[in-house]
C-alpha positions as CSV (number, residue, x, y, z in Angstrom):
1,M,8.0,16.0,-49.8
2,S,7.0,15.1,-53.4
3,T,3.3,14.3,-53.9
4,F,4.3,11.6,-56.5
5,P,7.5,9.5,-56.3
6,L,9.7,10.3,-59.1
7,P,10.6,7.6,-61.6
8,D,13.5,5.6,-61.2
9,I,15.2,7.2,-64.2
10,S,18.8,8.9,-64.3
11,L,19.3,12.0,-66.0
12,E,22.9,12.0,-65.3
13,G,24.8,13.7,-68.0
14,Q,21.6,15.6,-69.2
15,V,21.7,19.3,-69.4
16,V,18.5,21.1,-69.1
17,I,17.2,24.7,-69.6
18,V,14.1,25.6,-67.8
19,T,12.7,29.1,-68.6
20,G,10.7,30.4,-65.7
21,G,12.5,28.0,-63.5
22,D,13.1,30.1,-60.4
23,R,9.4,29.9,-59.2
24,G,6.3,27.8,-59.2
25,L,5.8,24.8,-61.7
26,G,9.1,25.5,-63.4
27,F,11.1,25.4,-60.2
28,S,9.5,22.2,-58.9
29,M,10.3,20.4,-62.4
30,A,13.9,21.9,-62.2
31,K,14.3,20.5,-58.8
32,A,12.9,17.0,-59.7
33,M,15.3,16.8,-62.9
34,A,18.1,17.8,-60.5
35,E,17.4,15.0,-58.2
36,R,17.7,12.6,-60.9
37,G,21.1,14.0,-61.9
38,A,20.4,16.6,-64.4
39,R,22.4,19.9,-64.6
40,L,19.9,22.8,-64.7
41,V,20.0,26.0,-66.4
42,I,17.7,28.3,-64.8
43,A,16.6,31.1,-67.3
44,S,14.3,33.9,-66.0
45,V,13.8,37.8,-66.3
46,D,14.0,38.0,-62.4
47,A,17.8,38.2,-61.9
48,D,17.6,37.5,-58.3
49,G,15.2,34.7,-58.7
50,C,17.7,32.9,-61.1
51,V,20.3,33.1,-58.5
52,R,18.5,31.6,-55.6
53,A,16.8,28.7,-57.7
54,A,20.3,27.9,-59.4
55,E,22.2,28.1,-55.9
56,E,19.7,25.7,-54.4
57,L,19.9,23.4,-57.4
58,S,23.8,23.7,-58.0
59,G,22.7,24.8,-61.4
60,L,23.5,27.8,-63.8
61,A,21.8,31.1,-63.5
62,I,21.1,33.1,-66.6
63,T,19.1,36.2,-66.5
64,T,17.1,36.1,-69.9
65,D,14.3,38.0,-71.5
66,I,12.7,35.5,-73.9
67,L,11.5,38.4,-75.8
68,D,14.9,39.1,-76.8
69,L,16.3,36.7,-79.1
70,D,19.9,37.5,-78.8
71,Q,19.5,36.8,-74.8
72,C,17.7,33.4,-75.8
73,R,20.8,32.6,-78.0
74,N,23.3,33.8,-75.4
75,T,21.4,31.5,-72.8
76,V,21.9,28.3,-75.0
77,K,25.7,29.4,-75.8
78,R,26.4,29.8,-72.0
79,A,24.7,26.3,-71.4
80,V,27.1,24.7,-73.8
81,E,30.2,26.7,-72.7
82,K,29.5,25.8,-69.1
83,F,28.4,22.1,-69.5
84,G,29.9,21.0,-73.0
85,R,26.3,20.3,-74.3
86,C,22.6,21.3,-74.0
87,D,20.0,18.6,-74.4
88,V,16.6,19.8,-73.3
89,L,14.8,23.2,-73.4
90,F,11.4,23.3,-71.1
91,N,9.4,26.4,-72.4
92,N,7.9,27.1,-69.1
93,A,8.1,30.9,-68.9
94,R,4.6,32.5,-69.6
95,R,2.4,35.5,-68.6
96,L,-0.1,34.1,-66.6
97,M,-3.7,34.9,-66.4
98,R,-4.9,37.2,-63.5
99,G,-8.2,38.6,-62.3
100,P,-10.3,40.5,-59.9
101,G,-8.5,40.6,-56.5
102,L,-5.2,39.8,-57.9
103,P,-2.4,42.0,-59.5
104,P,-3.8,44.8,-61.7
105,Q,-1.4,43.8,-64.6
106,G,-3.5,40.6,-64.7
107,N,-6.5,39.6,-66.6
108,S,-9.3,36.9,-66.4
109,L,-11.9,39.2,-67.9
110,P,-14.4,39.2,-70.9
111,F,-12.4,40.2,-74.1
112,Y,-14.0,43.2,-74.3
113,E,-13.0,44.4,-70.8
114,T,-9.3,43.2,-71.4
115,D,-6.6,45.7,-71.1
116,P,-5.2,45.8,-74.7
117,D,-1.8,46.1,-73.3
118,I,-2.0,43.1,-71.2
119,Y,-3.6,41.2,-74.2
120,R,-0.6,42.3,-76.6
121,Q,2.2,41.3,-73.7
122,T,0.6,37.9,-73.2
123,V,0.7,37.2,-76.7
124,E,4.2,38.3,-77.0
125,V,5.4,36.5,-74.0
126,N,3.5,33.2,-74.4
127,V,3.8,33.1,-78.2
128,I,6.7,34.8,-79.5
129,G,9.0,34.3,-76.6
130,T,8.3,30.6,-76.8
131,F,9.2,30.8,-80.5
132,F,12.5,32.7,-79.6
133,M,13.6,30.3,-77.0
134,A,12.9,27.4,-79.1
135,R,14.8,29.0,-82.0
136,A,17.6,29.6,-80.1
137,A,17.8,26.0,-78.7
138,I,17.2,24.4,-82.3
139,E,20.1,26.1,-83.7
140,H,22.3,24.2,-81.3
141,F,20.1,20.8,-81.5
142,R,20.4,20.7,-85.2
143,Q,24.1,20.9,-85.0
144,A,24.1,18.2,-82.4
145,E,21.5,16.1,-84.3
146,A,19.5,15.7,-81.1
147,G,17.4,17.4,-78.5
148,K,14.0,17.8,-76.9
149,I,11.8,20.9,-76.7
150,I,8.9,20.6,-73.9
151,N,6.3,23.4,-74.2
152,V,4.3,23.9,-71.1
153,S,0.6,24.2,-72.1
154,T,-2.8,24.1,-70.6
155,S,-6.2,22.3,-70.4
156,R,-8.3,22.1,-73.2
157,R,-11.1,24.0,-71.5
158,N,-9.2,27.2,-71.6
159,F,-9.0,27.2,-75.3
160,S,-13.0,27.9,-75.3
161,G,-14.1,28.7,-72.0
162,A,-15.3,32.3,-71.0
163,R,-12.8,34.8,-69.7
164,N,-9.9,32.7,-70.9
165,S,-8.6,35.4,-73.5
166,P,-5.7,36.0,-74.0
167,Y,-4.3,33.3,-72.0
168,G,-6.2,30.5,-73.6
169,V,-5.7,32.0,-76.9
170,T,-2.0,32.0,-76.5
171,K,-1.8,28.3,-75.1
172,A,-4.0,27.4,-78.1
173,A,-1.1,28.8,-80.4
174,V,1.8,27.1,-78.4
175,E,-0.6,23.8,-79.0
176,S,-0.2,24.8,-82.7
177,E,3.7,25.6,-82.5
178,T,4.2,22.1,-80.8
179,L,2.6,20.2,-83.6
180,I,4.0,22.3,-86.5
181,W,7.5,22.2,-85.1
182,A,7.3,18.4,-84.3
183,R,6.5,18.0,-87.9
184,D,9.3,20.3,-89.3
185,L,11.7,18.2,-87.1
186,D,10.3,14.7,-87.6
187,G,13.4,12.4,-88.4
188,M,16.1,14.7,-87.2
189,G,16.6,13.2,-84.0
190,I,14.7,16.4,-82.2
191,T,11.4,16.1,-80.6
192,V,8.7,18.6,-79.5
193,N,6.2,17.7,-77.0
194,A,3.4,19.5,-74.9
195,L,3.1,19.3,-71.0
196,L,0.3,20.5,-68.8
197,P,-0.8,20.0,-65.1
198,G,-4.3,19.2,-65.9
199,G,-6.0,21.8,-64.0
200,S,-5.3,24.7,-61.8
201,A,-1.9,24.2,-59.6
202,D,-1.1,25.6,-56.3
203,A,2.0,27.4,-58.0
204,D,1.1,31.2,-57.5
205,P,1.6,32.6,-53.9
206,N,-0.6,35.4,-54.8
207,R,-3.6,33.5,-56.0
208,P,-6.5,33.5,-53.6
209,K,-7.4,30.2,-52.1
210,D,-11.0,29.0,-52.7
211,P,-11.9,26.3,-50.2
212,N,-14.2,25.1,-52.9
213,K,-11.7,24.4,-55.5
214,P,-8.9,22.4,-54.5
215,L,-5.7,23.0,-56.7
216,L,-3.3,20.4,-58.0
217,P,-0.1,20.3,-56.2
218,V,2.8,22.2,-57.5
219,D,4.7,19.1,-58.4
220,I,2.2,17.5,-60.4
221,M,4.3,17.7,-63.7
222,D,7.5,16.4,-62.1
223,P,7.2,12.9,-62.9
224,L,6.5,13.7,-66.5
225,A,9.2,16.2,-66.6
226,V,11.7,13.6,-65.7
227,W,10.7,11.1,-68.2
228,L,10.3,13.7,-71.0
229,A,14.0,14.8,-70.3
230,S,15.1,11.3,-70.4
231,K,16.1,9.1,-73.4
232,R,13.1,7.0,-72.7
233,S,11.0,9.6,-74.2
234,D,12.8,9.4,-77.6
235,A,10.3,8.2,-79.6
236,A,7.4,10.5,-78.3
237,N,7.2,13.7,-80.9
238,G,4.2,15.9,-81.3
239,C,2.4,14.5,-77.9
240,R,0.7,16.1,-75.2
241,Y,1.1,14.8,-71.6
242,V,-1.2,15.6,-68.5
243,G,0.4,15.6,-65.3
244,K,-2.4,14.6,-63.3
245,L,-2.7,11.4,-65.3
246,W,0.4,10.0,-64.1
247,D,0.2,6.8,-62.5
248,P,3.3,6.0,-59.9
249,T,2.4,2.4,-59.5
250,L,3.1,1.7,-63.2
251,D,6.4,1.4,-65.1
252,P,7.3,4.9,-66.3
253,D,6.9,3.9,-69.8
254,A,3.2,2.8,-69.2
255,A,2.6,5.8,-66.9
256,A,3.9,8.1,-69.6
257,E,1.5,6.5,-72.1
258,G,-1.4,6.7,-69.7
259,S,-0.8,10.2,-69.4
260,R,-1.0,11.0,-72.9
261,E,-3.9,12.9,-74.6
262,E,-4.6,13.2,-78.2
263,P,-2.8,16.5,-79.5
264,V,-5.4,19.3,-79.9
265,F,-6.2,20.2,-83.4
266,M,-4.8,16.9,-84.7
267,E,-6.0,13.3,-84.8
268,Q,-2.7,11.6,-84.9
269,Q,0.8,11.9,-83.5
270,V,3.7,12.9,-85.7
271,S,5.5,9.5,-84.9
272,A,5.5,6.4,-82.8
273,T,5.3,7.5,-79.0
274,I,6.9,4.4,-76.9
């Protein structure tokens, strides 16, 4: 059962690609959008995970390494071939932070103890992979003169807190990508926005549970995901939305406005929001 009721918004006809949509936050958002009528494309480097998620959501599974631009382009191409269109890209796939007691390939350490290979991999996946997938989508969106890109970000404290390198570094870059791309596309009918949980979410089964640190529910971003994928968000560009700030008692547009934070590194949005 969802923690928050989904807004009464139809996504019938919308075709949505969710990278990393086979698990965690990505799968939860994909499921929420499917429940509102969207046709889902699940893109992940995990072939088995793709198939499982797509079968559950009656969507299309496409194994995709977002560090391969040709594979990213193939994902968009196949989405269009299958559904006749592609409307929304959720750039959710990312290299997560890990630390002591978690998988050894992870990192949540002082930068001087960080494995250089992990640092490089995190930058490549979170920054370059996000760009490659957006670049592939924008080639279609510009032809269609419409489209939405939503980049999954993180809380502001991760941009400057101890032990948040390289993850916080890469998400600061994603925030910058969001704002720059929104300016590049302003007035073209294509928007770029950032979405984040607003805290640590219960999205990783390998993460040790700390009874003194409650986690946000995995579906914390679902209502905003539905709103951002819909035409009701058409005027929002270069904005930053926080899942935990959503108020389900409000009209969806008002709830979205209440969930909006000022973008990082910028005092004003690119264009009007609602």
